[in-house]
mmCIF file as Biopython writes it, N, C-alpha, C and O atoms, coordinates in Angstrom:
data_model
#
loop_
_atom_site.group_PDB
_atom_site.id
_atom_site.type_symbol
_atom_site.label_atom_id
_atom_site.label_alt_id
_atom_site.label_comp_id
_atom_site.label_asym_id
_atom_site.label_entity_id
_atom_site.label_seq_id
_atom_site.pdbx_PDB_ins_code
_atom_site.Cartn_x
_atom_site.Cartn_y
_atom_site.Cartn_z
_atom_site.occupancy
_atom_site.B_iso_or_equiv
_atom_site.auth_seq_id
_atom_site.auth_asym_id
_atom_site.pdbx_PDB_model_num
ATOM 1   N N  . MET A ? 1  ? -2.570  -12.370 3.454   1.0 0.0 1  A 1 
ATOM 2   C CA . MET A ? 1  ? -2.342  -12.341 4.882   1.0 0.0 1  A 1 
ATOM 3   C C  . MET A ? 1  ? -0.916  -11.869 5.157   1.0 0.0 1  A 1 
ATOM 4   O O  . MET A ? 1  ? -0.027  -12.071 4.329   1.0 0.0 1  A 1 
ATOM 5   N N  . PRO A ? 2  ? -0.697  -11.256 6.286   1.0 0.0 2  A 1 
ATOM 6   C CA . PRO A ? 2  ? 0.609   -10.679 6.584   1.0 0.0 2  A 1 
ATOM 7   C C  . PRO A ? 2  ? 1.677   -11.722 6.877   1.0 0.0 2  A 1 
ATOM 8   O O  . PRO A ? 2  ? 1.400   -12.819 7.361   1.0 0.0 2  A 1 
ATOM 9   N N  . ALA A ? 3  ? 2.893   -11.341 6.567   1.0 0.0 3  A 1 
ATOM 10  C CA . ALA A ? 3  ? 4.061   -12.135 6.957   1.0 0.0 3  A 1 
ATOM 11  C C  . ALA A ? 3  ? 4.264   -11.952 8.469   1.0 0.0 3  A 1 
ATOM 12  O O  . ALA A ? 3  ? 3.794   -10.964 9.033   1.0 0.0 3  A 1 
ATOM 13  N N  . PRO A ? 4  ? 4.948   -12.880 9.125   1.0 0.0 4  A 1 
ATOM 14  C CA . PRO A ? 4  ? 5.175   -12.747 10.567  1.0 0.0 4  A 1 
ATOM 15  C C  . PRO A ? 4  ? 5.810   -11.409 10.963  1.0 0.0 4  A 1 
ATOM 16  O O  . PRO A ? 4  ? 5.435   -10.830 11.983  1.0 0.0 4  A 1 
ATOM 17  N N  . ALA A ? 5  ? 6.754   -10.918 10.181  1.0 0.0 5  A 1 
ATOM 18  C CA . ALA A ? 5  ? 7.395   -9.634  10.496  1.0 0.0 5  A 1 
ATOM 19  C C  . ALA A ? 5  ? 6.401   -8.480  10.409  1.0 0.0 5  A 1 
ATOM 20  O O  . ALA A ? 5  ? 6.488   -7.529  11.186  1.0 0.0 5  A 1 
ATOM 21  N N  . GLU A ? 6  ? 5.457   -8.555  9.468   1.0 0.0 6  A 1 
ATOM 22  C CA . GLU A ? 6  ? 4.436   -7.506  9.342   1.0 0.0 6  A 1 
ATOM 23  C C  . GLU A ? 6  ? 3.482   -7.527  10.533  1.0 0.0 6  A 1 
ATOM 24  O O  . GLU A ? 6  ? 3.077   -6.474  11.025  1.0 0.0 6  A 1 
ATOM 25  N N  . VAL A ? 7  ? 3.124   -8.719  10.994  1.0 0.0 7  A 1 
ATOM 26  C CA . VAL A ? 7  ? 2.267   -8.843  12.183  1.0 0.0 7  A 1 
ATOM 27  C C  . VAL A ? 7  ? 2.933   -8.147  13.366  1.0 0.0 7  A 1 
ATOM 28  O O  . VAL A ? 7  ? 2.285   -7.402  14.101  1.0 0.0 7  A 1 
ATOM 29  N N  . LYS A ? 8  ? 4.212   -8.388  13.542  1.0 0.0 8  A 1 
ATOM 30  C CA . LYS A ? 8  ? 4.944   -7.800  14.668  1.0 0.0 8  A 1 
ATOM 31  C C  . LYS A ? 8  ? 5.084   -6.287  14.510  1.0 0.0 8  A 1 
ATOM 32  O O  . LYS A ? 8  ? 4.796   -5.536  15.443  1.0 0.0 8  A 1 
ATOM 33  N N  . THR A ? 9  ? 5.523   -5.840  13.342  1.0 0.0 9  A 1 
ATOM 34  C CA . THR A ? 9  ? 5.762   -4.415  13.109  1.0 0.0 9  A 1 
ATOM 35  C C  . THR A ? 9  ? 4.482   -3.596  13.205  1.0 0.0 9  A 1 
ATOM 36  O O  . THR A ? 9  ? 4.471   -2.510  13.785  1.0 0.0 9  A 1 
ATOM 37  N N  . LEU A ? 10 ? 3.395   -4.127  12.631  1.0 0.0 10 A 1 
ATOM 38  C CA . LEU A ? 10 ? 2.129   -3.404  12.624  1.0 0.0 10 A 1 
ATOM 39  C C  . LEU A ? 10 ? 1.273   -3.690  13.861  1.0 0.0 10 A 1 
ATOM 40  O O  . LEU A ? 10 ? 0.204   -3.106  14.037  1.0 0.0 10 A 1 
ATOM 41  N N  . ARG A ? 11 ? 1.759   -4.596  14.712  1.0 0.0 11 A 1 
ATOM 42  C CA . ARG A ? 11 ? 1.043   -4.979  15.933  1.0 0.0 11 A 1 
ATOM 43  C C  . ARG A ? 11 ? -0.386  -5.424  15.621  1.0 0.0 11 A 1 
ATOM 44  O O  . ARG A ? 11 ? -1.351  -4.947  16.218  1.0 0.0 11 A 1 
ATOM 45  N N  . LEU A ? 12 ? -0.491  -6.344  14.675  1.0 0.0 12 A 1 
ATOM 46  C CA . LEU A ? 12 ? -1.793  -6.814  14.226  1.0 0.0 12 A 1 
ATOM 47  C C  . LEU A ? 12 ? -2.348  -7.908  15.130  1.0 0.0 12 A 1 
ATOM 48  O O  . LEU A ? 12 ? -1.605  -8.729  15.667  1.0 0.0 12 A 1 
ATOM 49  N N  . ALA A ? 13 ? -3.649  -7.901  15.284  1.0 0.0 13 A 1 
ATOM 50  C CA . ALA A ? 13 ? -4.321  -8.992  15.983  1.0 0.0 13 A 1 
ATOM 51  C C  . ALA A ? 13 ? -4.333  -10.208 15.064  1.0 0.0 13 A 1 
ATOM 52  O O  . ALA A ? 13 ? -4.183  -10.077 13.849  1.0 0.0 13 A 1 
ATOM 53  N N  . SER A ? 14 ? -4.509  -11.369 15.638  1.0 0.0 14 A 1 
ATOM 54  C CA . SER A ? 14 ? -4.541  -12.603 14.869  1.0 0.0 14 A 1 
ATOM 55  C C  . SER A ? 14 ? -5.653  -12.566 13.822  1.0 0.0 14 A 1 
ATOM 56  O O  . SER A ? 14 ? -6.789  -12.201 14.126  1.0 0.0 14 A 1 
ATOM 57  N N  . GLY A ? 15 ? -5.320  -12.944 12.599  1.0 0.0 15 A 1 
ATOM 58  C CA . GLY A ? 15 ? -6.301  -13.032 11.523  1.0 0.0 15 A 1 
ATOM 59  C C  . GLY A ? 15 ? -6.572  -11.752 10.763  1.0 0.0 15 A 1 
ATOM 60  O O  . GLY A ? 15 ? -7.383  -11.754 9.837   1.0 0.0 15 A 1 
ATOM 61  N N  . VAL A ? 16 ? -5.912  -10.646 11.128  1.0 0.0 16 A 1 
ATOM 62  C CA . VAL A ? 16 ? -6.140  -9.376  10.431  1.0 0.0 16 A 1 
ATOM 63  C C  . VAL A ? 16 ? -5.317  -9.358  9.139   1.0 0.0 16 A 1 
ATOM 64  O O  . VAL A ? 16 ? -4.097  -9.519  9.185   1.0 0.0 16 A 1 
ATOM 65  N N  . PRO A ? 17 ? -5.968  -9.163  7.988   1.0 0.0 17 A 1 
ATOM 66  C CA . PRO A ? 17 ? -5.236  -9.102  6.731   1.0 0.0 17 A 1 
ATOM 67  C C  . PRO A ? 17 ? -4.573  -7.738  6.535   1.0 0.0 17 A 1 
ATOM 68  O O  . PRO A ? 17 ? -4.855  -6.784  7.260   1.0 0.0 17 A 1 
ATOM 69  N N  . VAL A ? 18 ? -3.696  -7.668  5.550   1.0 0.0 18 A 1 
ATOM 70  C CA . VAL A ? 18 ? -3.044  -6.410  5.212   1.0 0.0 18 A 1 
ATOM 71  C C  . VAL A ? 18 ? -3.338  -6.046  3.757   1.0 0.0 18 A 1 
ATOM 72  O O  . VAL A ? 18 ? -3.685  -6.896  2.936   1.0 0.0 18 A 1 
ATOM 73  N N  . ILE A ? 19 ? -3.189  -4.771  3.475   1.0 0.0 19 A 1 
ATOM 74  C CA . ILE A ? 19 ? -3.227  -4.263  2.110   1.0 0.0 19 A 1 
ATOM 75  C C  . ILE A ? 19 ? -1.787  -3.952  1.730   1.0 0.0 19 A 1 
ATOM 76  O O  . ILE A ? 19 ? -1.086  -3.251  2.460   1.0 0.0 19 A 1 
ATOM 77  N N  . HIS A ? 20 ? -1.348  -4.471  0.596   1.0 0.0 20 A 1 
ATOM 78  C CA . HIS A ? 20 ? -0.004  -4.191  0.105   1.0 0.0 20 A 1 
ATOM 79  C C  . HIS A ? 20 ? -0.170  -3.333  -1.143  1.0 0.0 20 A 1 
ATOM 80  O O  . HIS A ? 20 ? -0.591  -3.822  -2.192  1.0 0.0 20 A 1 
ATOM 81  N N  . LEU A ? 21 ? 0.163   -2.055  -1.021  1.0 0.0 21 A 1 
ATOM 82  C CA . LEU A ? 21 ? -0.024  -1.090  -2.099  1.0 0.0 21 A 1 
ATOM 83  C C  . LEU A ? 21 ? 1.337   -0.702  -2.663  1.0 0.0 21 A 1 
ATOM 84  O O  . LEU A ? 21 ? 2.217   -0.240  -1.937  1.0 0.0 21 A 1 
ATOM 85  N N  . ILE A ? 22 ? 1.495   -0.895  -3.959  1.0 0.0 22 A 1 
ATOM 86  C CA . ILE A ? 22 ? 2.707   -0.440  -4.648  1.0 0.0 22 A 1 
ATOM 87  C C  . ILE A ? 22 ? 2.262   0.582   -5.694  1.0 0.0 22 A 1 
ATOM 88  O O  . ILE A ? 22 ? 1.487   0.269   -6.598  1.0 0.0 22 A 1 
ATOM 89  N N  . ARG A ? 23 ? 2.768   1.810   -5.551  1.0 0.0 23 A 1 
ATOM 90  C CA . ARG A ? 23 ? 2.382   2.897   -6.453  1.0 0.0 23 A 1 
ATOM 91  C C  . ARG A ? 23 ? 3.635   3.459   -7.096  1.0 0.0 23 A 1 
ATOM 92  O O  . ARG A ? 23 ? 4.622   3.735   -6.414  1.0 0.0 23 A 1 
ATOM 93  N N  . THR A ? 24 ? 3.594   3.626   -8.407  1.0 0.0 24 A 1 
ATOM 94  C CA . THR A ? 24 ? 4.725   4.172   -9.142  1.0 0.0 24 A 1 
ATOM 95  C C  . THR A ? 24 ? 4.296   5.472   -9.807  1.0 0.0 24 A 1 
ATOM 96  O O  . THR A ? 24 ? 3.269   5.522   -10.485 1.0 0.0 24 A 1 
ATOM 97  N N  . ALA A ? 25 ? 5.085   6.522   -9.610  1.0 0.0 25 A 1 
ATOM 98  C CA . ALA A ? 25 ? 4.822   7.817   -10.247 1.0 0.0 25 A 1 
ATOM 99  C C  . ALA A ? 25 ? 5.783   7.974   -11.423 1.0 0.0 25 A 1 
ATOM 100 O O  . ALA A ? 25 ? 6.964   7.642   -11.327 1.0 0.0 25 A 1 
ATOM 101 N N  . TYR A ? 26 ? 5.262   8.475   -12.516 1.0 0.0 26 A 1 
ATOM 102 C CA . TYR A ? 26 ? 6.050   8.638   -13.741 1.0 0.0 26 A 1 
ATOM 103 C C  . TYR A ? 26 ? 6.118   10.112  -14.124 1.0 0.0 26 A 1 
ATOM 104 O O  . TYR A ? 26 ? 5.190   10.877  -13.863 1.0 0.0 26 A 1 
ATOM 105 N N  . ASP A ? 27 ? 7.242   10.502  -14.753 1.0 0.0 27 A 1 
ATOM 106 C CA . ASP A ? 27 ? 7.352   11.863  -15.265 1.0 0.0 27 A 1 
ATOM 107 C C  . ASP A ? 27 ? 6.668   11.938  -16.633 1.0 0.0 27 A 1 
ATOM 108 O O  . ASP A ? 27 ? 6.130   10.946  -17.126 1.0 0.0 27 A 1 
ATOM 109 N N  . THR A ? 28 ? 6.698   13.109  -17.225 1.0 0.0 28 A 1 
ATOM 110 C CA . THR A ? 28 ? 6.000   13.310  -18.503 1.0 0.0 28 A 1 
ATOM 111 C C  . THR A ? 28 ? 6.608   12.517  -19.652 1.0 0.0 28 A 1 
ATOM 112 O O  . THR A ? 28 ? 5.981   12.367  -20.701 1.0 0.0 28 A 1 
ATOM 113 N N  . GLU A ? 29 ? 7.822   12.008  -19.466 1.0 0.0 29 A 1 
ATOM 114 C CA . GLU A ? 29 ? 8.468   11.200  -20.509 1.0 0.0 29 A 1 
ATOM 115 C C  . GLU A ? 29 ? 8.311   9.707   -20.256 1.0 0.0 29 A 1 
ATOM 116 O O  . GLU A ? 29 ? 8.867   8.889   -20.988 1.0 0.0 29 A 1 
ATOM 117 N N  . GLY A ? 30 ? 7.557   9.350   -19.223 1.0 0.0 30 A 1 
ATOM 118 C CA . GLY A ? 30 ? 7.291   7.955   -18.951 1.0 0.0 30 A 1 
ATOM 119 C C  . GLY A ? 30 ? 8.304   7.249   -18.072 1.0 0.0 30 A 1 
ATOM 120 O O  . GLY A ? 30 ? 8.241   6.029   -17.916 1.0 0.0 30 A 1 
ATOM 121 N N  . ARG A ? 31 ? 9.235   7.990   -17.497 1.0 0.0 31 A 1 
ATOM 122 C CA . ARG A ? 31 ? 10.223  7.389   -16.600 1.0 0.0 31 A 1 
ATOM 123 C C  . ARG A ? 31 ? 9.697   7.326   -15.179 1.0 0.0 31 A 1 
ATOM 124 O O  . ARG A ? 31 ? 9.089   8.278   -14.688 1.0 0.0 31 A 1 
ATOM 125 N N  . ALA A ? 32 ? 9.931   6.209   -14.526 1.0 0.0 32 A 1 
ATOM 126 C CA . ALA A ? 32 ? 9.542   6.085   -13.125 1.0 0.0 32 A 1 
ATOM 127 C C  . ALA A ? 32 ? 10.427  7.005   -12.290 1.0 0.0 32 A 1 
ATOM 128 O O  . ALA A ? 32 ? 11.653  6.951   -12.385 1.0 0.0 32 A 1 
ATOM 129 N N  . VAL A ? 33 ? 9.797   7.855   -11.469 1.0 0.0 33 A 1 
ATOM 130 C CA . VAL A ? 33 ? 10.553  8.794   -10.644 1.0 0.0 33 A 1 
ATOM 131 C C  . VAL A ? 33 ? 10.342  8.554   -9.149  1.0 0.0 33 A 1 
ATOM 132 O O  . VAL A ? 33 ? 11.072  9.099   -8.321  1.0 0.0 33 A 1 
ATOM 133 N N  . GLU A ? 34 ? 9.347   7.740   -8.807  1.0 0.0 34 A 1 
ATOM 134 C CA . GLU A ? 34 ? 9.095   7.435   -7.404  1.0 0.0 34 A 1 
ATOM 135 C C  . GLU A ? 34 ? 8.326   6.124   -7.304  1.0 0.0 34 A 1 
ATOM 136 O O  . GLU A ? 34 ? 7.404   5.872   -8.080  1.0 0.0 34 A 1 
ATOM 137 N N  . VAL A ? 35 ? 8.712   5.297   -6.347  1.0 0.0 35 A 1 
ATOM 138 C CA . VAL A ? 35 ? 7.965   4.081   -6.041  1.0 0.0 35 A 1 
ATOM 139 C C  . VAL A ? 35 ? 7.649   4.108   -4.557  1.0 0.0 35 A 1 
ATOM 140 O O  . VAL A ? 35 ? 8.538   4.285   -3.724  1.0 0.0 35 A 1 
ATOM 141 N N  . CYS A ? 36 ? 6.384   3.932   -4.235  1.0 0.0 36 A 1 
ATOM 142 C CA . CYS A ? 36 ? 5.930   3.904   -2.852  1.0 0.0 36 A 1 
ATOM 143 C C  . CYS A ? 36 ? 5.397   2.503   -2.577  1.0 0.0 36 A 1 
ATOM 144 O O  . CYS A ? 36 ? 4.429   2.073   -3.206  1.0 0.0 36 A 1 
ATOM 145 N N  . ASP A ? 37 ? 6.012   1.797   -1.654  1.0 0.0 37 A 1 
ATOM 146 C CA . ASP A ? 37 ? 5.639   0.434   -1.293  1.0 0.0 37 A 1 
ATOM 147 C C  . ASP A ? 37 ? 5.123   0.474   0.141   1.0 0.0 37 A 1 
ATOM 148 O O  . ASP A ? 37 ? 5.895   0.672   1.079   1.0 0.0 37 A 1 
ATOM 149 N N  . THR A ? 38 ? 3.812   0.286   0.307   1.0 0.0 38 A 1 
ATOM 150 C CA . THR A ? 38 ? 3.180   0.460   1.612   1.0 0.0 38 A 1 
ATOM 151 C C  . THR A ? 38 ? 2.428   -0.800  2.016   1.0 0.0 38 A 1 
ATOM 152 O O  . THR A ? 38 ? 1.725   -1.402  1.204   1.0 0.0 38 A 1 
ATOM 153 N N  . VAL A ? 39 ? 2.582   -1.193  3.271   1.0 0.0 39 A 1 
ATOM 154 C CA . VAL A ? 39 ? 1.810   -2.300  3.844   1.0 0.0 39 A 1 
ATOM 155 C C  . VAL A ? 39 ? 1.040   -1.721  5.019   1.0 0.0 39 A 1 
ATOM 156 O O  . VAL A ? 39 ? 1.618   -1.082  5.898   1.0 0.0 39 A 1 
ATOM 157 N N  . MET A ? 40 ? -0.295  -1.953  5.030   1.0 0.0 40 A 1 
ATOM 158 C CA . MET A ? 40 ? -1.142  -1.401  6.089   1.0 0.0 40 A 1 
ATOM 159 C C  . MET A ? 40 ? -2.197  -2.407  6.502   1.0 0.0 40 A 1 
ATOM 160 O O  . MET A ? 40 ? -2.554  -3.295  5.728   1.0 0.0 40 A 1 
ATOM 161 N N  . SER A ? 41 ? -2.691  -2.271  7.708   1.0 0.0 41 A 1 
ATOM 162 C CA . SER A ? 41 ? -3.730  -3.191  8.172   1.0 0.0 41 A 1 
ATOM 163 C C  . SER A ? 41 ? -5.025  -2.918  7.414   1.0 0.0 41 A 1 
ATOM 164 O O  . SER A ? 41 ? -5.442  -1.768  7.273   1.0 0.0 41 A 1 
ATOM 165 N N  . ALA A ? 42 ? -5.651  -3.975  6.934   1.0 0.0 42 A 1 
ATOM 166 C CA . ALA A ? 42 ? -6.864  -3.833  6.131   1.0 0.0 42 A 1 
ATOM 167 C C  . ALA A ? 42 ? -8.082  -3.461  6.974   1.0 0.0 42 A 1 
ATOM 168 O O  . ALA A ? 42 ? -9.062  -2.945  6.435   1.0 0.0 42 A 1 
ATOM 169 N N  . ASP A ? 43 ? -8.043  -3.707  8.265   1.0 0.0 43 A 1 
ATOM 170 C CA . ASP A ? 43 ? -9.199  -3.392  9.103   1.0 0.0 43 A 1 
ATOM 171 C C  . ASP A ? 43 ? -9.196  -1.949  9.596   1.0 0.0 43 A 1 
ATOM 172 O O  . ASP A ? 43 ? -10.171 -1.511  10.207  1.0 0.0 43 A 1 
ATOM 173 N N  . ALA A ? 44 ? -8.127  -1.205  9.346   1.0 0.0 44 A 1 
ATOM 174 C CA . ALA A ? 44 ? -8.032  0.154   9.879   1.0 0.0 44 A 1 
ATOM 175 C C  . ALA A ? 44 ? -7.827  1.212   8.796   1.0 0.0 44 A 1 
ATOM 176 O O  . ALA A ? 44 ? -7.634  2.386   9.112   1.0 0.0 44 A 1 
ATOM 177 N N  . ASN A ? 45 ? -7.867  0.812   7.523   1.0 0.0 45 A 1 
ATOM 178 C CA . ASN A ? 45 ? -7.596  1.762   6.448   1.0 0.0 45 A 1 
ATOM 179 C C  . ASN A ? 45 ? -8.602  1.610   5.317   1.0 0.0 45 A 1 
ATOM 180 O O  . ASN A ? 45 ? -9.107  0.520   5.049   1.0 0.0 45 A 1 
ATOM 181 N N  . VAL A ? 46 ? -8.878  2.726   4.664   1.0 0.0 46 A 1 
ATOM 182 C CA . VAL A ? 46 ? -9.716  2.758   3.472   1.0 0.0 46 A 1 
ATOM 183 C C  . VAL A ? 46 ? -8.918  3.482   2.400   1.0 0.0 46 A 1 
ATOM 184 O O  . VAL A ? 46 ? -8.371  4.556   2.646   1.0 0.0 46 A 1 
ATOM 185 N N  . LEU A ? 47 ? -8.852  2.901   1.222   1.0 0.0 47 A 1 
ATOM 186 C CA . LEU A ? 47 ? -8.149  3.549   0.117   1.0 0.0 47 A 1 
ATOM 187 C C  . LEU A ? 47 ? -9.174  4.237   -0.774  1.0 0.0 47 A 1 
ATOM 188 O O  . LEU A ? 47 ? -10.180 3.638   -1.155  1.0 0.0 47 A 1 
ATOM 189 N N  . SER A ? 48 ? -8.915  5.491   -1.102  1.0 0.0 48 A 1 
ATOM 190 C CA . SER A ? 48 ? -9.811  6.255   -1.963  1.0 0.0 48 A 1 
ATOM 191 C C  . SER A ? 48 ? -8.958  7.061   -2.930  1.0 0.0 48 A 1 
ATOM 192 O O  . SER A ? 48 ? -8.096  7.834   -2.512  1.0 0.0 48 A 1 
ATOM 193 N N  . TYR A ? 49 ? -9.200  6.877   -4.226  1.0 0.0 49 A 1 
ATOM 194 C CA . TYR A ? 49 ? -8.420  7.575   -5.248  1.0 0.0 49 A 1 
ATOM 195 C C  . TYR A ? 49 ? -9.325  8.343   -6.160  1.0 0.0 49 A 1 
ATOM 196 O O  . TYR A ? 49 ? -10.418 7.888   -6.498  1.0 0.0 49 A 1 
ATOM 197 N N  . GLN A ? 50 ? -8.871  9.515   -6.564  1.0 0.0 50 A 1 
ATOM 198 C CA . GLN A ? 50 ? -9.532  10.298  -7.601  1.0 0.0 50 A 1 
ATOM 199 C C  . GLN A ? 50 ? -8.478  10.556  -8.661  1.0 0.0 50 A 1 
ATOM 200 O O  . GLN A ? 50 ? -7.493  11.249  -8.410  1.0 0.0 50 A 1 
ATOM 201 N N  . LEU A ? 51 ? -8.686  9.997   -9.849  1.0 0.0 51 A 1 
ATOM 202 C CA . LEU A ? 51 ? -7.731  10.130  -10.942 1.0 0.0 51 A 1 
ATOM 203 C C  . LEU A ? 51 ? -8.378  10.915  -12.083 1.0 0.0 51 A 1 
ATOM 204 O O  . LEU A ? 51 ? -9.532  10.674  -12.437 1.0 0.0 51 A 1 
ATOM 205 N N  . PRO A ? 52 ? -7.618  11.861  -12.659 1.0 0.0 52 A 1 
ATOM 206 C CA . PRO A ? 52 ? -8.183  12.604  -13.790 1.0 0.0 52 A 1 
ATOM 207 C C  . PRO A ? 52 ? -8.331  11.675  -15.010 1.0 0.0 52 A 1 
ATOM 208 O O  . PRO A ? 52 ? -7.512  10.781  -15.221 1.0 0.0 52 A 1 
ATOM 209 N N  . ALA A ? 53 ? -9.363  11.895  -15.788 1.0 0.0 53 A 1 
ATOM 210 C CA . ALA A ? 53 ? -9.606  11.099  -17.000 1.0 0.0 53 A 1 
ATOM 211 C C  . ALA A ? 53 ? -8.936  11.776  -18.188 1.0 0.0 53 A 1 
ATOM 212 O O  . ALA A ? 53 ? -9.597  12.375  -19.036 1.0 0.0 53 A 1 
ATOM 213 N N  . THR A ? 54 ? -7.607  11.669  -18.230 1.0 0.0 54 A 1 
ATOM 214 C CA . THR A ? 54 ? -6.871  12.293  -19.341 1.0 0.0 54 A 1 
ATOM 215 C C  . THR A ? 54 ? -6.148  11.245  -20.139 1.0 0.0 54 A 1 
ATOM 216 O O  . THR A ? 54 ? -5.472  11.569  -21.115 1.0 0.0 54 A 1 
#
C-alpha cells in the first residue's frame, strides 16, 4: 500500500495500491549503469515485459 506522500503525489483514491518497480540496467561487463525507481498506481497500469532468452 502507498505511503501518505505517494497518495498525495499520485492523487490516489482511498485503498488504491501501488506498484513499486526497481529496474537496474547493466553493461556488458556486469556494472550497473542505470537504476530506475518507479512508483505507479496499480489500478491504472499494466506491466508487460519481453526479454530475450540469451
